[in-house]
Structure formats: C-alpha cells, structure tokens
C-alpha positions in Angstrom: -0.1 -0.1 0.1 2.8 2.4 1.1 4.9 1.3 -2.1 1.9 2.1 -4.5 1.3 5.5 -3.0 5.0 6.7 -2.8 4.5 8.5 -5.9 1.6 10.3 -4.8 3.1 11.2 -1.2 5.9 12.8 -3.0 3.8 15.5 -4.4 3.1 16.3 -0.7 6.6 16.3 0.7 7.7 19.9 -0.5 4.6 21.2 1.4 5.3 19.2 4.8 7.8 21.4 6.5 5.9 24.7 5.4 2.6 23.4 6.6 4.1 21.8 10.0 5.9 25.2 10.8 3.1 27.2 10.1 0.8 25.1 12.2 3.3 25.1 15.1 3.8 28.8 14.8 0.3 29.9 14.3 -0.6 27.3 17.3 -2.8 28.9 20.3 -2.3 26.0 22.7 -1.4 27.5 25.9 -1.1 25.7 29.2 0.2 26.4 32.8 4.0 25.8 32.4 6.5 24.6 34.9 9.5 26.6 34.6 11.9 25.4 32.1 14.7 23.9 33.7 15.8 21.5 31.2 18.0 21.8 27.9 17.6 19.8 24.9 20.6 17.8 24.2 19.4 16.2 20.9 16.2 14.5 19.1 16.3 10.9 18.6 13.3 10.4 16.3 9.8 12.4 15.9 8.7 11.7 19.5 12.2 11.1 21.8 14.4 13.8 22.8 17.4 13.9 25.4 17.5 16.5 27.8 19.7 17.6 30.8 19.7 20.0 33.7 21.2 23.2 33.3 24.7 21.9 34.9 24.4 19.0 32.5 25.2 16.5 35.0 21.6 15.1 34.9 20.4 13.6 31.6 17.2 12.1 30.6 15.7 10.6 27.6 12.1 11.7 27.0 9.3 9.7 25.4 6.7 12.5 24.1 3.8 11.2 25.9 0.1 10.6 24.4 1.6 10.9 20.6 3.5 8.4 18.0 5.2 9.7 15.5 6.4 7.9 12.1 9.3 5.5 12.7 12.4 6.8 10.9 12.3 4.0 8.4 8.8 4.9 7.8 7.5 6.8 5.0 7.8 10.5 6.6 9.8 9.4 9.6 13.0 11.6 8.8 10.3 14.3 8.1 8.8 14.0 11.6 12.2 14.1 13.2 13.0 17.2 11.6 9.9 18.9 12.2 10.8 18.0 16.0 14.3 19.0 15.3 13.1 22.4 14.2 10.8 23.3 17.0 13.6 22.0 19.7 16.8 22.8 18.2 19.7 21.9 20.7 20.0 24.1 23.6 16.3 24.7 23.7 15.0 25.5 27.4 11.9 23.3 28.2 10.1 22.0 30.6 8.3 18.7 31.3 5.1 17.6 32.4 5.9 13.8 33.3 3.2 11.0 33.1 5.1 7.9 33.6 8.3 6.0 33.1 8.2 3.5 30.4 10.1 0.0 30.1 13.1 1.3 28.6 13.3 3.9 31.6 12.5 7.0 29.4 10.4 9.7 31.0 7.0 9.7 29.4 6.1 13.6 29.2 4.6 16.2 27.5 7.0 18.8 26.6 6.7 22.6 27.2 8.3 25.5 25.5 7.2 28.5 27.1 3.5 28.3 26.6 3.5 25.9 23.5 2.6 22.3 24.1 4.8 20.5 22.0 3.1 17.3 21.7 -0.2 18.9 20.7 1.5 21.4 18.5 3.2 18.0 16.5 -0.4 16.7 16.1 -1.7 19.7 14.8 0.9 20.2 12.2 0.3 16.5 11.0 3.8 15.3 12.3 2.5 12.8 14.5 -0.6 10.5 15.3 -2.4 10.7 18.8 -1.4 7.5 20.7 -5.0 6.6 21.8 -3.8 3.6 23.5 -1.7 5.8 25.8 -3.9 9.0 25.8 -4.4 8.8 29.7 -3.1 11.6 31.5 -3.6 14.1 28.4 -6.3 16.4 27.4 -8.3 13.8 25.0 -10.8 16.5 23.7 -7.7 19.0 22.6 -5.8 16.1 21.0 -8.9 14.6 19.2 -9.6 18.3 18.1 -6.1 18.8 16.7 -5.7 15.5 15.0 -9.3 16.1 13.4 -8.2 19.5 12.1 -4.9 18.1 10.6 -7.0 15.3 8.8 -9.3 18.0 7.1 -6.5 20.3 6.3 -4.3 16.9 5.0 -1.8 18.0 7.0 1.9 16.0 6.8 0.9 12.3 7.8 -2.6 13.0 6.5 -1.8 14.0 2.9 -3.1 10.7 2.0 -6.7 9.7 2.8 -6.7 8.1 5.8 -3.1 9.0 6.6 0.0 6.8 6.2 0.5 3.3 8.1 0.1 3.8 11.9 3.6 3.7 13.4 2.6 1.2 16.2 1.2 -1.4 13.3 4.2 -0.9 11.5 6.5 -2.0 14.7 4.3 -4.8 15.2 5.0 -5.9 11.4 8.6 -5.4 11.9 8.7 -7.5 15.0 6.5 -10.2 13.5 8.9 -10.6 10.4 12.1 -11.1 12.8 13.5 -7.8 12.0 15.1 -8.1 15.8 16.7 -11.6 14.9 19.9 -9.6 13.7 22.4 -8.6 16.3 24.2 -5.3 15.9 27.1 -3.6 17.3 27.1 -0.2 18.4 30.0 0.8 16.1 28.0 -0.8 13.4 25.0 1.2 13.9 26.7 4.7 12.9 24.5 7.0 14.9 22.9 7.7 18.4 19.4 8.2 16.5 19.4 5.0 15.0 20.4 3.0 18.0 17.4 4.4 19.8 15.4 3.2 16.5 16.9 -0.3 17.0 16.3 0.0 21.1 12.4 0.6 20.1 12.6 -2.4 17.8 13.6 -4.5 20.6 17.2 -4.9 20.3 17.6 -4.4 24.0 21.1 -5.4 24.1 22.4 -2.3 23.0 21.2 -0.8 26.2 23.8 -2.0 28.5 23.1 -0.6 31.7 18.9 -0.6 31.1 18.5 3.0 31.5 16.5 3.3 28.1 19.3 4.7 26.2 21.2 2.8 23.6 25.1 3.2 22.7 26.0 6.1 24.7 29.0 6.4 23.0 27.8 7.5 19.8 26.1 10.4 21.6 
C-alpha cells in the first residue's frame, strides 16, 4: 500500500515542512507551564528527545507522551524527526509534564516550550498521530480536536486519505517478521538516533545499563 502510494506522497513532501512550521507557529495552544529547567541535548526521532539539567550532570531520555510519530524507517519518518528538531533545536529550554516511566526507563511526558505544548503542536501540524492506546493523563478532547483538524487540512501524515501506516502497526509488523533477529554492535549502527530506533524495535542488548538509552558512545 505504501509503495503504491509513494509517488502520490511525493507531491505533498515539499509542502510538509511549511505546513508543519505554520501550524506550530500559529498554534494558540497554551497551558500552565513549569519553569523551563531542562535543555535539549538531541532529538532521536519524531517523538523522542534527550535533555539535561542546566549543569549537564543529570541527563534524561524523554518519550513524548500521548503521541506516536512515524518511525525513521517509515514514509515521512525523517520528516517527522526534522519537524521536532526545528521546534526544539539543541539548547532549547523546556519544561516537562511527566506522565510515567516506560519499560526502557524513559520519562514519558508532555514537553513544554514557553506556553506551547510541543506534543499537541506536532499533532496539529500533522507530524504525529495521537497515541490513543496511551492517551491517559493527557487532554483527550484537545488531542482529538487537533488531530481532526490536521486530517481536514491534509497536513503531513494526513496527506493521503486515512493517513500513512500507523507507527504501532509498523513496529508490530517488523517484530513479527523477525527484524529483531539480527544483532548489531554500536560501532556498526553509526548514529545515536539509529541506535534508539533499534532499541525501540527490540534490540535491548544495545542498552547495556538498562537506562533506556542505547549506545551512549555514539552521542
């Protein structure tokens, strides 16, 4: 299905970043914000960042809560990552609204830049899906409204009717096809972002200390 529509998707790609940037810039999403006590170190993919305390002594991997962006190996995966990078350049000060800690030890949270809820802004820009299976703790009504508006405007992931394959279905398909059967070494992976992607696909051995971050030597 995705291969058949790849040519169709190409006609929308030149507009993706403009639409995403416009949707985020014009977003009127405001929320009570905790003090911005963290700085962005890196962006792993469309819904994962690495942050640190101002002193740099405490570092944390953050999985953006209640949304799911295309995997980097999916159609629009790199676009989603670049959309998040554009919104949260390295050094950006952010606050977190934590929801949970996932099985990889990552902090699951809404990310706040000033008065902008980044998670909601990405949904509004068509850079991520609402992750309905894990919506608890987030404003369901707002996320639903923003996703519906993105669909109506055919933004990003919604450029095709019905959107692209959902990331959770994509990951399930890769796991069932035995994609996690091959073993990698960090020096073979090549980049920190790719290492985090492999970790999400089930290559847990890349995270030797179990803190939710793979191949620290690549950062």
